[in-house]
N, C-alpha and C positions, 0 to 999 in steps of 0.2 A: 829402529828396524831398518835394515838396508835392503833395497831392491836392486838386483843385478840383472840386466837384460843382455842376453847373449844370442848372437845370430850369425847366419851366413852373410857376408858382406856388410854393408852399412845399414841394414834394416833396423838394427837395435838403436842406432843413433837417431834415425828418422822417427822411429816409434817414440822414443823418449822426447824428442823435440815436439812432436805432435801432441803428446800427452801434456807437456808443459804449456803449450798454447791453449789447451782446453782447461787445464786444472791449475795453472800457475806454476811458478818455479818450485821444484821439488828437491829437498835435501835428501841425501842418501839414496839417490837414483843414479846408478852408473851403468855404462854400457861397454860391451866387449864385442868385437867383430872378428870372425874368422875370415881372413882375407884370401883372395885367390892365390893358389900355389903356396900357401902358408901351411906348415905342418901343424896338426892338431896339438902337438906337444907345446908349441909356442902359446897357443890359446890356453892350454891347461896351466902352464906356468903363470901366466898373467892372472887368470881367474883364481888360482890357488893363492897367490900373493894377496889379492883383494880379500878373499875369505879369511885368511890368516890375520890380517890387520884389523878386521872388523870386530867390534865389541857388540854383543847382542845378537838378536835373531837376523837371519838372512833368508830372503826368498829369491831364488834364481828363476828367471823366466827365460825359456828357450823358444825358438821359432818353430821348430819342426820335430815331431816325434821320430825318434831313431836317426835324426840327422847328426852330423859331426858335433855341433855345439851341445846337443842333447847328450851324446855319448860322453863327451868330456865332463859334463856336469855329473852324470851318473857315476863315472869313475871316481870323481872327487867325493861323492856322497859316501863312498866306502871308508873314507878317512875323516870327513867333516860332517857335522850335524847341521844341515840346512834344509829348507823346504825347496821344492822344485816343481814348477808348473810349466808344461810345454804346450805349444800351439797358441802362444800369446798374440794378441792383436790390440788395436787402439782402444776399443771399448772395454776390454777386459783389464788393461793396464790402468785406464781411468778409474774403473771400479776399484782396483787394488789401492790406488793412491788415495781415493776418497775414503775407503774403509780405514786405511792406515791413519789418515788425518783425524778420523773419528775415534781413534784409539782401539780399533779392533785387534785381536790377537792374530798371530800368523796363521793359526789353524782356521779361525773364522774368515780371514781373507782368502785363504785357499778354497775353503768351502763355498764362499760367495762367488768366487770366480768360476768354479765348476758349475754352480747352479745357473749362472748368467750366460755361460758359454753358448748354449744353443740359440739364445736370442740375439747373438751378435752377427749371425749370418742369415740373410733374408733373400729369398728369391723375389726380387722386386716385381717382375712381371706377374707372377702369381698373386702377390700382395695387391698390386693395382687392380688386377682382374677381380679379386674378392671385393675391393672397395666399390667397384662399379656395379657389381651384382646386387 
């Protein structure tokens, strides 16, 4: 199963680098960036080429709901069968790679990520105030 992370700028590469620091080197984890002043068609061409050459399941992770990388992935979903999760962050991608290494299906990985999403953003001031009380 291949994981493809797509973002505005270099966020996808930084995300993958951070996840690999935490979870170890990951096979079949690739990143694509939409660079400033780059047409979305260039990103689409690169992403489509990667999807075409991949054997097996693909999960595409994008950074921002309704952002350009998201829209590129959605357009490609009309022609190619792959999973797509948007709003990805470090804890969620760690969750995905851990589930993948445990042999989870793409469906189970997507469900696990959605279930874990709310716990990845914390108001630390409120959390610390609760701990003191």
